[in-house]
LOKOLFI-766457 format. One line per 5 residues: their letters; for each residue x, z, y of N, C-alpha, C. Coordinates in steps of 0.001 Angstrom, whole numbers, plus 524288, in hexadecimal, padded with zeros to 5 digits. Layout:
a = X/Z/Y/X/Z/Y/X/Z/Y; ...
END
This chain:
msfin = 8035B/80000/7FB5D/80000/80000/80000/80382/80000/804D9; 80220/7FCA4/808BB/80539/7FC58/80D84/8021A/7FE9E/81209; 804EC/800CB/815DF/80264/80337/81A57/80442/80086/81F50; 800CF/80038/82331/8021E/7FDF6/82843/80382/80268/82BF3; 80817/8021C/82E67/8098C/8064B/831FB/8067F/805D1/83719
enqlt = 806CD/809E8/83A44/80398/80A27/83F01/804E8/805CC/842D4; 809F5/8048E/84373/80B82/8006E/8471A/80966/7FB24/8456D; 809AA/7FA0B/8404C/807B8/7F510/83E54/801D4/7F4B1/83F1B; 7FF0B/7F90D/83E1D/7F963/7F918/83EC6/7F7E9/7F82C/84477; 7FACC/7FAAD/8480D/7F9C7/7F9FC/84DA0/7FAA4/7F459/84F43
sefne = 7FEE8/7F1F6/84D48/80022/7EC90/84E95/7FBD5/7E8E4/84CC1; 7FA04/7E9A6/847E5/7F601/7E634/845C9/7F0D2/7E6F5/848A2; 7EF9E/7EBC9/84A44/7EAD3/7ECBD/84D30/7EB01/7EA03/8527F; 7EF8E/7EA3C/85514/7F010/7E7C4/85A32/7EF26/7E1EC/859EC; 7F0BA/7DF7F/85591/7F01F/7D9DE/8550D/7EA6B/7D841/8545A
lnisd = 7E6F7/7DC01/8537F/7E169/7DAC4/8531D/7DF0D/7D9AF/85876; 7E210/7DA97/85CAB/7E04D/7D9A4/86203/7DB77/7DCD8/8636B; 7DB4A/7E1BE/861B5/7D6D7/7E526/862D2/7D8B8/7E9D1/86601; 7D5B5/7EB36/869F1/7D6F8/7EFC7/86D24/7D261/7F393/86D0F; 7D38E/7F8AD/86C8A/7CF5D/7FC8E/86C6E/7CF9B/80027/8712E
kdsns = 7D1B5/7FE1A/87583/7D21B/8014B/87A3E/7CCB8/80304/87C1F; 7C8C5/7FFBF/87B6C/7C36F/80118/87CD5/7C094/80279/877D0; 7BF41/80783/87720/7BCED/80938/87236/7B77F/80707/8715A; 7B511/804EA/8757D/7AFC5/802E2/874FB/7AFA0/7FD17/873A6; 7B415/7FA8E/8737A/7B423/7F4F8/87245/7B96A/7F37B/87003
vkinh = 7B984/7EEFC/86D88/7BE61/7ECE5/86B6B/7C015/7E860/86EDC; 7C4C8/7E891/870E6/7C6B6/7E489/8746B/7CB11/7E16D/871CF; 7CB7E/7DC98/87365/7CFAB/7D945/8715E/7D4AF/7DA53/87464; 7D8E4/7DB41/8719A/7DDFE/7DC1F/873F6/7E162/7D75F/872CB; 7E2A5/7D455/876E9/7E56B/7CF69/87625/7EB5A/7CFF3/8767C
encyn = 7ED5C/7D4AF/876C7/7F2FD/7D568/87760/7F606/7D328/872CD; 7F3A2/7D30B/86E38/7F666/7D13E/86990/7F516/7CBA4/86803; 7F206/7C8E1/86B44/7F098/7C383/869ED/7F562/7BFF5/869FD; 7F88B/7C090/86E0D/7FCFA/7BD0D/86EAC/80183/7BF10/86B69; 80212/7BCE0/866C8/80610/7BEAD/8631F/8086D/7B9F3/86057
pprkl = 80B07/7B66E/86364/80D1B/7B1AD/86103/81175/7B2F2/85D2E; 81258/7AF9C/85930/80F66/7AAC8/85850/80A7B/7AB8F/85513; 8096B/7B06F/85362/8050A/7B14B/84FD4/7FFC2/7B0AF/85287; 7FF35/7B2B4/85733/7FA28/7B2B1/859D4/7FAE8/7B22A/85FA9; 7F7FE/7AE8D/8622A/7F85B/7ADDE/867CF/7F3B6/7B035/86AA4
wckec = 7EF17/7AF74/86888/7EA73/7B1A2/86B06/7E62F/7B267/866FA; 7E25B/7B5A3/86864/7DDDD/7B660/864F3/7D959/7B322/86718; 7D511/7B2EF/86445/7D0AE/7AFA6/865E6/7CE70/7B154/86B27; 7CEDD/7B66D/86C63/7CCA3/7B855/87149/7CFC9/7B6A2/8760E; 7D4E1/7B5BF/87561/7D801/7B47D/87A03/7D9C4/7AECD/87A35
vphci = 7D7E3/7AB8A/8769F/7D8D6/7A5ED/87717/7D618/7A402/87C0A; 7D8CA/7A122/87F74/7D637/79F29/88433/7D14F/79C07/882D3; 7CCD5/79D9A/88504/7C7DE/79B2A/8838A/7C7A8/79560/884F3; 7CAA9/793CD/888E9/7CA72/78E5E/88AA2/7CC7D/78A98/8867E; 7CF9C/78C83/882B2/7D19A/788F3/87EB5/7CE82/78945/879A6
ierwt = 7CAB3/78CC2/8796A/7C7B5/78D5D/8749C/7C1F7/78BF6/87566; 7C040/78B80/87A56/7BAC1/78A7F/87B79/7BA23/785AA/87EE7; 7B53F/78405/87F74/7B3A5/77FCE/88306/7B602/77A8A/881A3; 7B6E9/7798D/87CB8/7B8AC/77461/87B15/7B706/7737F/87575; 7B6BB/76E8F/873EA/7B5EE/76D25/86E74/7B803/767AA/86D97
sgndd = 7BA16/766C8/86907/7BBF8/76195/86796/7B788/75E3C/86583; 7B316/760B6/86474/7AEC5/75DF6/861F8/7AF11/75E26/85C13; 7B313/760C3/85A0F/7B3CA/76133/85467/7B4F2/766EC/85321; 7B1AA/7694C/84FEC/7B240/76EE1/84EC0/7B777/77025/84C28; 7B947/76CB0/848AC/7BE3E/76DAF/845FB/7C2C8/76DD1/849D7
idnli = 7C2C6/76A28/84D8E/7C6E8/76A04/85185/7C68F/76ED9/85500; 7C1DB/7702F/856B1/7C12B/774CF/85A03/7C335/779B7/8574C; 7C1C4/77A63/8525F/7C365/77F11/84F7D/7C949/77F2B/84EA2; 7CB9B/77A97/84D9C/7D143/77A49/84CEA/7D412/77C02/851DC; 7D277/779DC/85658/7D507/77B27/85B48/7D466/780F2/85C90
kdiiy = 7CFB7/78306/85BDC/7CEC7/78887/85D26/7D1CC/78C2E/8598A; 7D21C/78AD7/8548E/7D52D/78E11/850ED/7DAE6/78E40/8528C; 7DCF1/789BB/85436/7E26C/7897B/855D7/7E342/78C7C/85AF1; 7DF72/78C3B/85E84/7DFD4/78F3C/86361/7DFFD/79515/86237; 7DC7F/796DF/85ECE/7DC52/79C70/85D82/7E15B/79E41/85ADC
natqr = 7E3EA/79AAE/8581E/7E8B3/79C0B/85546/7ED77/7996E/857BB; 7ED7F/7992F/85CE8/7F1BF/7969D/85FB9/7F702/7990E/85E5F; 7FAFD/795BE/85E4B/80055/79789/85D6E/80366/796EC/8627D; 807F5/7993C/862AE/80B3C/798B2/86750/80F06/79432/86691; 80F4F/790C9/86A73/812DF/78C54/86A3F/814F1/78B6D/86FC1
hgyps = 81A14/78B7F/87051/81C9A/78AB3/87568/81AA6/78E9F/8797C; 8196D/79360/877C0/8180B/79784/87B65/81255/797D4/87CE9; 80F0D/7944C/87AD4/80982/7944C/87C27/80636/79430/8772B; 80142/7960D/87789/7FDC3/79572/8730A/7FD0F/78FA7/871CA; 7FD94/78E4D/86CE0/7FD1D/788DF/86B2D/7F82B/78842/867F1
flewv = 7F4EB/78483/8697C/7F001/78391/866BF/7EE4E/77DF6/867DA; 7EA28/77C3C/86560/7E803/7770F/8666A/7E3C3/77776/86A8E; 7E37E/77385/86DEA/7DF69/77344/871E7/7DBB8/76EBE/870C2; 7D6D0/76F61/8724E/7D356/76AE0/87299/7D3A4/768DB/8782D; 7D4E6/763D3/878DC/7D5B2/76193/87E0F/7D20B/75CEF/87EC3
sfdrf = 7CF29/75CF7/882FF/7CBAC/7589F/88435/7CEDD/753A8/8851D; 7CCD6/74F39/8833C/7CFB7/74A48/8837C/7D0DC/748A1/8891A; 7CD8E/74A51/88CCD/7CE65/748B8/8923D/7D2DC/74BA9/894DB; 7D56F/74F2A/891F7/7D9F6/751EE/8940E/7DF10/74F0D/892E7; 7DE8D/74A39/890FC/7E322/746F4/88FFC/7E2BC/741F9/8933B
edmkq = 7E739/74011/894EB/7E75F/73B2F/897DC/7EC4A/73824/8966B; 7EC68/7332A/8980C/7F0E5/72FB1/8970E/7F204/72F1F/89136; 7EDFA/72E5A/88E1A/7EEB3/72DB8/88875/7F0D7/72852/88726; 7F4E4/72831/883D0/7F738/72348/8820E/7F88B/723BF/87C47; 7F70B/71FCB/87939/7F859/71FFD/873A9/7FE32/71F12/872FA
igegg = 800B4/72260/86FD7/8065E/721F8/86F11/807DC/7217C/86954; 8040B/721E0/865D7/80553/72180/8604C/80077/72143/85CF2; 80149/71FA2/8580B/7FCEC/71F54/8545F/7FEFB/71FE9/84ED6; 7FC49/72303/84BC1/7FDA6/723C4/84648/7F90C/7227F/842D5; 7F97A/723F2/83DE8/7F558/722B9/83A3F/7F066/725D4/83B21
fakvy = 7F0E7/72A6A/83D8D/7EC64/72DE0/83E21/7EB19/72F28/843CB; 7EE57/72D65/84772/7ED7E/72F19/84CDA/7F005/72B61/850BF; 7EE0D/72B85/85587/7F077/728F1/85A00/7F26C/72D3A/85DA2; 7F6CF/72C34/86033/7F92C/73026/86397/7F96D/72E11/8692B; 7F805/73160/86CDB/7F7FD/72FFB/8725F/7FB3A/733F3/87573
satwi = 7FD78/73221/879BC/7FFAB/735C5/87D8E/7FB7B/7369F/881B7; 7FB75/73B2E/88411/7F791/73C64/88812/7F981/740EF/88B61; 7F749/7416D/88FFF/7F859/745F0/89352/7F3E4/749D4/892BA; 7F537/74E77/890F9/7F163/752B5/8907D/7F139/75566/895C5; 7ECED/754D3/8988D/7EC8A/7569B/89DF6/7ED95/75C76/89E77
dgiak = 7EB66/75F86/89AF8/7EBDC/76539/89B5E/7F096/7676D/89886; 7F2A0/7648C/894C1/7F718/7666B/891CC/7F5C5/76AE6/88E26; 7F9BF/76CE0/88B88/7F90D/770F6/8879B/7F73B/77607/88A34; 7F37F/778A0/887B3/7F1A9/77DB2/889A2/7F5AF/781E0/8884F; 7F7C8/78461/88C57/7FB92/78892/88B92/7F950/78D9E/88DC6
yikqd = 7F89E/79173/88A56/7F653/79671/88BEA/7FA7F/79AB8/88BE8; 7FA5D/79DE5/88FFD/7FE27/7A21F/8909A/7FB3A/7A74D/890D8; 7FCF8/7AB1D/88DB8/7FA5C/7B030/88DA5/7FBE2/7B360/8926D; 7F7EA/7B587/8950B/7F8BD/7B8BA/899AD/7F937/7BE7F/89830; 7FAE7/7C1AA/89BEF/7FB96/7C744/89AF4/7F67E/7C9F5/89978
dgnwi = 7F20A/7C7D7/89B52/7ED03/7CA4A/89A1E/7EACB/7C878/894E5; 7EDCF/7C52F/89218/7EC18/7C361/88CF8/7E942/7BE36/88D03; 7E7CB/7BC4A/891A5/7E52C/7B73D/891FC/7E913/7B2C8/89174; 7E710/7AE50/88FBC/7EA54/7A9A6/88F3A/7E8E6/7A5DB/89395; 7ECCA/7A42D/89691/7EBEA/7A09D/89AF0/7EE79/79B58/899C1
ksepk = 7EB8A/79724/89ABD/7EDA0/791E7/899D4/7F11C/79051/89E5F; 7F5B2/78E41/89D1C/7F93F/78C6F/8A131/7F719/78775/8A3A9; 7F937/78603/8A822/7F756/7816F/8AAFB/7F7CB/77C7E/8A7A0; 7F3AC/77936/8A78F/7F3E8/7745B/8A47D/7F859/770DA/8A652; 7FAC0/76E42/8A29E/7FF04/76AAD/8A3D2/7FE80/765EC/8A04C
sekva = 7FDE9/76159/8A2A5/7FD14/75C9B/89F90/801C3/75B86/89C0D; 800B8/75908/897A8/804D7/75817/893D6/803C6/75308/890DC; 807E8/7502E/88FB1/80768/74B7C/88C83/8071A/74D12/886CC; 80336/74B06/8840A/80268/74C6B/87E92/8016A/74780/87B60; 8015C/7482E/87646/7FFE1/74400/872AF/7FA86/7454F/87072
lkrln = 7F71D/74174/87042/7F1F4/74216/86DE9/7F1CB/73EEA/868E5; 7F0D1/74188/864A0/7F0AC/73F06/85F80/7EB01/73E5C/85DD4; 7E92F/73973/85E0D/7E3C9/7384C/85CA0/7E360/737ED/856AC; 7E010/73B26/85452/7DF4C/73B0F/84EAB/7DB32/736F3/84D63; 7DCEE/73291/84B3A/7D96B/72E33/84A30/7D4E3/72FD5/846AE
gsqnm = 7D023/72E8F/84861/7CB91/72FA5/84530/7CA05/73556/844E6; 7CB89/73864/848CE/7CA8F/73E0B/84899/7C56F/73FA2/84B38; 7C207/73BD0/84C3C/7BCFD/73D23/84EA5/7BA1E/74142/84B6A; 7BA3C/74083/8464F/7B816/7446E/842C2/7BCB4/74758/8405D; 7BDAF/74BFF/84241/7C259/74EEA/840BC/7C22F/75053/83AEF
sadfl = 7C581/74DBA/837E4/7C5B6/74EAF/83246/7C966/75336/8311B; 7C95F/754E4/82C3D/7CCE8/75918/82A97/7D293/7576C/82B39; 7D3BE/75261/82A53/7D920/75073/82AD8/7DB00/750D7/8307D; 7D7AD/74F35/83432/7D926/74F89/839AF/7D9D4/7553D/83B54; 7D652/75892/83995/7D69E/75E15/83AF7/7DB98/7608D/838C7
nelkt = 7DD02/75F0E/83405/7E1D7/7610A/831A6/7E6A5/75F41/834A3; 7E679/75A71/836BB/7EAF4/75891/839C9/7EBB0/75BEC/83EA7; 7E764/75D40/8413A/7E7B5/76096/845DB/7E9F4/765EE/84474; 7E807/76827/84035/7E9E0/76D4E/83E84/7EFA6/76D23/83D0D; 7F145/768E8/83A6E/7F6B5/7686D/838BC/7FA67/7680D/83D63
hrkln = 7F8F3/764F1/84153/7FC2E/76488/84609/7FCD3/769DF/8489A; 7F895/76CC8/848D7/7F8D9/771F7/84B42/7FC62/77599/8481E; 7FBD7/7758A/842FD/7FF0E/778EA/83FAD/804D6/7778F/84033; 8060B/7727D/8408B/80B7D/770DF/84135/80DAC/772D6/84663; 80A82/772A0/84A89/80C35/774AF/84F95/80D96/77A6D/84F3D
clqdt = 80A9B/77D57/84C29/80B93/782F6/84BA1/81064/78418/84851; 811C5/7806F/844D9/81637/78144/8415D/81B6C/78006/843EC; 81B76/77C6E/847A8/82078/77A93/849BE/81FF4/77915/84F71; 8245F/7794C/85237/82481/777DE/857BB/82638/77240/85895; 827C3/76F8B/85465/829EE/76A49/85505/825C3/7660B/854DE
slefy = 8211A/76741/852FF/81D06/76343/852AD/81A82/76274/85806; 8184B/75DCA/858DC/81585/75CBE/85DB9/810DB/76071/85E29; 81026/76298/862C3/80BFF/76678/86375/8069D/763EE/86367; 802F1/766B6/86118/7FD7D/7651E/860BD/7FA7F/7689E/86483; 7F89D/7664A/868E6/7F651/76960/86D16/7F06B/76A24/86C98
gitkd = 7EDC0/76638/86A82/7E817/766A4/86A61/7E58A/761B0/8686C; 7E073/76158/8695D/7DD50/75D03/8675E/7D9B5/75B14/86BB2; 7D8CF/75600/86BD8/7D509/753A6/86F67/7D204/74F7C/86C69; 7CE4D/74CFB/86F02/7CB36/748ED/86C6B/7CA04/74494/8703B; 7CAE6/73FBC/86E8E/7C9B3/73B28/871BC/7C3C9/73A4F/8719B
patee = 7C10D/73AEA/87600/7BB58/73A51/875F7/7B994/734C5/874B7; 7BD05/730EE/87581/7BB8A/72B7F/87473/7BB42/72A5C/86E9E; 7BECF/72CA1/86B98/7BEFD/72B9C/865F3/7BD5C/73054/862B1; 7BD0D/734EE/86534/7BBD5/739DE/86281/7C034/73B89/85EC7; 7C4CB/73919/85F2D/7C934/73A8E/85BD5/7CC26/73F26/85E42
fmmim = 7CDEB/742AD/85AE6/7D0EB/74729/85CAE/7D69F/745A1/85D6E; 7D931/7484E/86115/7DEA5/7473C/8624D/7E1A2/74C5D/8629E; 7E642/74C66/86059/7E9AD/750F5/860A4/7ED05/7509C/86590; 7ED87/754EF/8684F/7F0D0/7552C/86CFC/7F61C/75748/86B50; 7FA1D/753FF/86BB6/7FF3F/7554B/8699E/8036A/75530/86DE5
qyadd = 807B1/757BA/86CDD/80C4D/7576C/8703F/80E31/751C9/87069; 80F8F/74FF8/87518/81173/74A9D/875B5/81752/74A70/874CA; 818FE/746D6/8716D/81E92/7462D/87049/820BA/741E9/873DA; 823EE/74364/87797/825E7/73FB0/87B7D/828D8/73B23/87912; 82BAB/73C23/874D5/82EE9/73811/87279/82C1A/73505/86E37
gnlrn = 82708/735F3/86D91/82429/7333B/86977/824DD/735E4/86436; 8232E/73337/86014/823B4/73590/85AE4/82943/734E6/858D6; 82A5E/73784/8548A/82FAF/73791/8526D/8317C/7321C/850E9; 82DEF/72EF0/84EDC/82F66/7299B/84D5C/83152/7268F/85218; 82E92/726F5/85680/83035/72432/85B3C/8357C/7262C/85D30
ilsnn = 83634/72B4E/85D01/83B26/72D90/85ED1/83FB5/72B71/85BA2; 83F1D/72B74/85677/8435E/729AB/85315/84423/723C8/8536E; 83FE0/720CF/853D1/84046/71B1A/85409/842EC/71946/8590A; 841A6/71BD2/85D5A/84399/71A0C/8626B/848E4/71C58/863E9; 84A4C/720C4/8618D/84F0C/7236F/86352/852A1/72533/85EEB
fnkif = 851FE/722F9/85A44/854C3/7250B/855BC/85AAA/7255D/8569C; 85CFB/7214E/858C6/862AC/72135/85979/86482/724A7/85E00; 860D3/7265C/86145/8623E/729A5/865B9/86185/72F79/86492; 85EC6/730A2/8605B/85D99/73616/85F1D/86229/73883/85C24; 863F1/73D0E/85DE5/8682A/73FC2/85B29/8664B/7418D/855C9
wndki = 86A08/741F4/85220/868A3/74355/84CC9/8664D/748CC/84C68; 86821/74C5C/84FAC/865CE/7519E/84F70/86010/7518C/85110; 85E9E/74DF4/854A7/8591F/74D67/85624/855F6/74ADB/851C4; 85857/74711/84F0F/855A5/7449F/84AA3/85487/748A5/8465E; 8584C/74C0F/84584/85792/75028/8418F/85341/753F2/84345
kylyy = 852F1/75503/84866/84EB8/7585E/84A5C/84969/755E0/8495B; 848F3/750BC/84A6C/84401/74E02/8496C/84290/74E64/843A7; 84679/74DA7/8404C/84589/74DF5/83AAA/843C8/75372/83921; 8465B/75754/83B5A/8450A/75CC5/83A1F/83F79/75E18/83BDC; 83E19/75C8B/840B3/838DB/75DBA/842B2/834A8/75AF5/83F7D
tatdl = 835C4/75613/83DF1/831FC/7532F/83AC4/83141/755C7/83578; 8359E/7575A/83313/83555/759F9/82DFC/8326F/75F2B/82E6C; 83352/761FA/832BF/8309C/766F4/83395/82AC2/76621/8342A; 82949/76215/83722/823B9/760E3/837C7/82127/75FB6/8328B; 823CA/75C87/82F5C/821A0/75B2A/82A3C/82156/75FEF/826AD
knlhk = 8255C/7633C/826E6/8255F/767F3/823A7/820C2/76B72/82506; 81FD4/76C2C/82A1A/81B7A/76F7F/82BC1/81636/76D11/82A6F; 815EC/767D9/82ABC/8111A/7652C/82938/80FFA/7660C/82375; 81408/7658D/82037/81365/76669/81A97/8121A/76C21/81975; 81441/76FA9/81C9D/8132C/7753E/81BE9/80D5D/77665/81CB1
lgyfh = 80AE5/77350/8201D/8054E/773FD/82111/801F6/77147/81CF6; 80492/76E80/81952/801B5/76BEE/81521/7FFFB/7666B/81661; 80293/763E2/81A42/80115/75E99/81BCA/805B0/75AE2/81B2B; 80466/755C3/81AE7/80855/751A6/81ADB/8074F/74E0D/81F79; 80B6D/74BA3/8217E/80AF5/74873/8262D/807D3/74379/8252F
kdfh = 808FE/740B2/8210D/8063A/73BF3/81F51/806EB/73739/822EB; 809B0/737D4/8274B/80A92/7335E/82AC8/8100C/733BC/82D1B; 813C5/73597/829ED/81919/73683/82BCD/81C71/731BA/82AAA; 81E3B/72F26/82EC6/8216A/72A6C/82E14/824C6/72989/832E9
END
């Protein structure tokens, strides 16, 4: 039989975020919410503006985004989660690539990534919007969100949480003209790896080539760790 000492019991009680200072009521104590990387916020202190007053029109997408918001992780010093972004918040869209399952566009995201900073009073304040160039990945035929499309979204998010070398997945939008969903991704200034190697192979130092190989192998390893295969790697 094992026993819990008093300090351990006190620590575990504090993590319940409960305060009994007022004997007539139970109050939420948010002092222990911010505990990265395990926990950033609880459901009560998630900024309401990112969880309410929007819908993608698809319950599965809505639930996916909200689950990720509630379980946000820390990345580059800020809470990292997926956003639902209205299509009219993008401008200057240009197609830059096409694959077997998707078309890729560059675009300017007018508002940029939502960055929230915790204040001394426990509230989370959004920093000033800053426009950013992003890539929009149109999922061909995604008007009716299938299990395969939903799994792709989940897999991209899981990969982002596993490693810092993958392109960041910021959120989801939908083209009202086609009703197809689009992933909002980090824009790669130099294009994809194939373009980089094809156009600059003789100019790239060998240590950089080895880095590209290492990052690619790491991405594939983490993908396989999640139980998936790339199926379009060439």
